[in-house]
N, C-alpha and C positions, 0 to 999 in steps of 0.2 A: 588771570591774563589781562594785561592792559589793552584797552581798545584804542587803536590809533584813529586819528581824524585829520582831515584837511581843514584847517582853520583860516587860511588866508592865501590869496594868490595876488600876483602883480605882473604887469606887462610893461616892459620898456620898448617903445616904438621910436625908431630913428626919425629925424626930422625930414630927411630927403626921400622923395618918391621918384620912381621911374614908371611912366605909363607904357602900355604896349606900343602906342604910336611913337613915343620917343625912342624906345628900344629898337623898333623896326628901322627907323631912319638911320640910326648908327650902324646897325648890322648890315643893312643894304649898302651903305656907303663903303663899309669894309669889304663886302663881297664883290662890289663893282670894281674896286681897286685891285683886289686879289685876282680877279678874272682878267683885268687888263694887264697886270704885271706878269701873268703866267699864260698869256694868250697862245704863244707858240706851243708850249707844253700841253695845254688843254687841247689844241687842234691836233696834236700828235697822239693824243690819248694817253699821255704820260701822267697827267694831273687831272683830277676831277674838278669841274667848274663848281663854284659856289652858287647854290640856288638862293633866290631872295626869300626873305621871310615876310610875314604880313600879320597884322593884328587879328584878322579873322582866323588865320591858321593857329595862332597862339591860343585864342579863346576857345576854339573848337577842340584843340588838343588837350587843354588843361583846365579851363574854367577860370584862368587868371586874367585880371584886367590891369593890375599894377603891382608894384612891390616896393617895400621900404628898404633903403640901403644906407650904409654908413658913408659911402662916397659915390656919387653919381657921375662926377665929372670925368673920371678915368674910364668908367664903363661906357659912357656915351661918346668918347673920343675914338674915332675909327682907327687912329694910329696907336691906341693903347688897349682898349677893350678889356679892362679889368680895373677894379678899384685901386687907388693909390693911397697907401697909408705911410705917413712919415715914421721913420724909426724913432722909438722912444728910449730915453735914458733908462738905465736899470732902476733908478730911484723913482721913476714916474709910474703911476698906475697903468696897468695893461688895459687895452680896449675892452676885453672881456670882463675884467673886474669893474670897470666903470659902468658898463651896461648892467651887470649883475647888481651893483649897489642900488641903482634906480628901481629895478624890479623888486629887489629884496625889501627895500624900505616900504614899498606899496603893500607887499604881502604882510609885513609886520604891522603896518598901520591897520589893515583890515582885521587882523587877528587880535589887535590890542596888545601887542607884545613889544618889548624893548629889545634892541640888538644884543645887549649883554645877557639876555635870557637864552639865546640860541647856543646850543652846545654841540651841534653837528651841522656841517655844511658839505653838501655834495655838489660839485660843479659837473653836471652831466651834459655833454654836448658832442656833436659829430666831429668837430675839429677844434683843437686847442691851440692857443696862440704860442705856447711853448710846451716842451716836455716837462721841465721842472725849473724852479720850484712850482708846486701845484698852484693852479689858478685859484682853487678853492681856499688854500691857505692864505693867499694874498687877500681874497675877499674877506676871510675871517678877520684878518688884521685891520683892513680898512673899515669894516663894519663895526668892529669892536666886540665881536662875538667871542665866546669861550669854547671849551671842549676841543674838538678835533675836526679836521676837514680833509677831503680827498677828491681827486678828479675821477671821472668815469666816462667811458666812451663805448656806447652801444649804437652808434650812428643814430638814425631817426627814432629809435626806441629808447634813447638815453633817459628821457624824462620819466617814463613809466617804470623802467628798471630802477631809476633813482628813488622813485616813490616806494617801490617794493622794499628796497634796501633800508630806507628810512623807517618805513612802517614796521619792518621786522625788528629794527633796533629799538624803536619805541616800545614794541610789545615786550621785548626782552629786558627793558629797563636800562640799556646802555646809552640811550639818548632820551632826553625829555622834551627837547624843542629842536626839531630838525628842519633845515632849510635846503631845498633842492633848487638850484638855479640852472638855467639852460640858455647861456649866451651863445647865440648862433650867428656867426658872421659868414653866412653861406655864400655871399657874393665873392669871397676871396678864394674859394675852391671851385667855382663854376667856370667852365670854358665858354666865355661869352661869344666866341667866334664860331661856335658849333650850332647850326640852325636847329638841330634836333633837341637841344637842351638849353639854348641861350636865354630862355624866358623863365626857367623853372623856379629859381631861388630868390629869396629875400632875406634881410637881416632883422633880428629881433632878440629879445631876451625875456624869459618868463621866470617866475619864482613861485614856489609852492611851499607852504609851511605845514609841517606834520607834527602833531603833538598828541598826548593822551586826550581822549574826548572829555574826560572828567575835568580837564584843565581849561577847556574852551571858554572864551570870554563872550561868545555870541553864537549866532547861527553858524553851522558847520556841516561837514559831510563825513559821516562815519566811513572808514575804509573797511568794508565788509570782507573783501577778499582781493588778493593780487595773484597774478600768474604771468610768468615769463617763459619764453621758449626761443631757441636758436637752431638754425640749420645752415651749414656753410654753403655759400654760393659766391661765385665771382661775377655775377651779373650786374652788381652795383659795386663800384670799386673806386678808390682814390689812392694813388701811389705816392702822393706828395702833399699830405694834408695840412701843411702849415700855411699861415697867411702870406700872401705875396706882398712884397714891398718893392717890386720892380719899379724903376723910374718910368715916368710917362714916355711913351714911344718905344719902349724896350720890351718886345714881346718874347714870351717863352715859346720854344718850338716843340717841346715834348708834349704831344697831346695826352699821353697816358699819365701825365703828372697832375692832372686835375680830375674833376668828377667825370666818371664814365658810367654808362649803363646800357644794357641790352634791353631796351624798353619793352619790346614785345614779350621777351622771355620773362621779365619781371612781372608784367601784367598777368601772364598765363600762370605763373608759379606762385606768386604772392597772394593773389586773391583767394584761392581755395585754402591756402595755409592759414590766412588770417580769419576767414569765415569759420573754418573748423575750430580754430583756437578759441574764438569768442563763444561759439556754440557749446563747446566742451566746458568752458569755464562757467557759463550760465547754468548748464545742466547740473554740474557738480554742486553748485551753490543754491540750487532750487529756484533759480530766477527764470521765469517763462518770458517769452517774447512780449506778451501783453503786459508784463510787470515793468518792462523797461520804458521809462519816460523819456530818456534822452541818450543819444550816442554822441560822444565827443571823439571823433576819429582823427587820426593823423591826416594832416592837410597836404597830401602829395598830389592828388589828381582828382578832379570832380567825378570822372567816370568810375574810378576805382572806389571812391566812397559811396557812390550811388549803388554800385554792385554789392558792396559789403552790407550796406543798409538793407537792401532787399533780402539778402540771404539771412541776415540776423532776425529781422522782423517778420519775414515771410510775406512782405508786401512793400510797396513803394513808401518810404518814410515821408511824413509830412515835413515841410521845411524846418519847423521848430523842433522836431524830434531829432534831427540830424543837422545841426547848424554848420555851415561852411564859412570859413573866413579867407578861403583861397583867393577870391576875387580881389581882395584888398591887400593881403599880405604875401601871396604866392606861397610856395613851399618853404617853410622855415624849419625844416628838419624836426628835431625833437620837440621844439617849442610849439608846433602847430596845434596839437590836441589840447595843450594847456591854454593857449590863447582862446580856443573855442570854449573850453570849460570856464575860464575866467570871465568871458563876455556873455555867456549864455547858460548861467546856472542859478542866478539869484531868484528867478521866478518860480523855481520848483518848490513844492509844498512839503512840509514835514512828512516823512515816510516815502517820498518819491525816490525811486531807484534809477541810477544811471550808470553808464560804463564809459570809461576813458580807455582808448586804445591807440597805440602807436606801433608802427611797423616800418621796416626798411632793410638797409644793407646788413648783411650777415649770412643768411636772412635772420632777422630778429622780430619778435612781436611781444608786446607787453600789454596786459589789460588790468584795469583796476575797477572793481565794482564798488560804488559808493551809494550812500543813503543820506538824504537830506534830514537834518535834525534842526 
């Protein structure tokens, strides 16, 4: 049996950032105008007034301090409140493909591989720029890779599900050099006018290279085991998950057409699901809590991660044992756990064991047990 390994990772980070303070100024200006425009209906009890947001509220609720985005001007315009992306010609590269190329080239450079050696590309993300042709096939062409490519969507678990699929194909011999890319333009499906969620998401792209351990050019991580699980729930939903290209000042009125979640239900239901999933995976693979040197968790919410870390380790994790990147990147859906892995894994020693885990809408949860070599 071929032993798969992670031999390279890469992260594309947008140039633009939005701090909590900037976001609050824009949201509160929108809320103030909404309340003024609807003053009579609010007084009559027909419309609910918009409560203001604050940086303190955002930080306490999420642990987020800023986020990277592909377009901040539209988000921070109280008359628009969403990113504005110009329509591209069919002959032009898609946004997701451009993001993926940057992350992919970094992963290939780290692994010491050339693009033409790649024979499998999986574009795994929460929202795709179009239904077809597949973004993955476009990336394959632009990168100059061979083999085959396909898109995958398992919401925030897309990266770990993609790693499992790639690892299985490497084990079976149907792929020799697999690239999983996670271009997440989360800002385009977020409702920035909703106080309860306007701060959650950011944009980013990650890439992970999986190939046989015997072919690795340098330090790498053996993929000792993968496990995925799903359980249907409506508590996180997106009914219109493509990128908005609305003109500035032209707002969409259908609230259910963007990201929605029942936050309290998600917190109550997802935490035990994920904790039990990780515990079961570790037990079946003979990995004790004391054997685990690092947890790279989905970066959704600091309180959620803290809870899961305590459950898995049986104590409060040290900061280096469970690195968070939420404060800088916000929730980047499937890419979050891979950002944490890419940024906080080089210091592990040979033989050290860690676990990558992502979870989200579906519900879905995926975990990958790795060992440093």
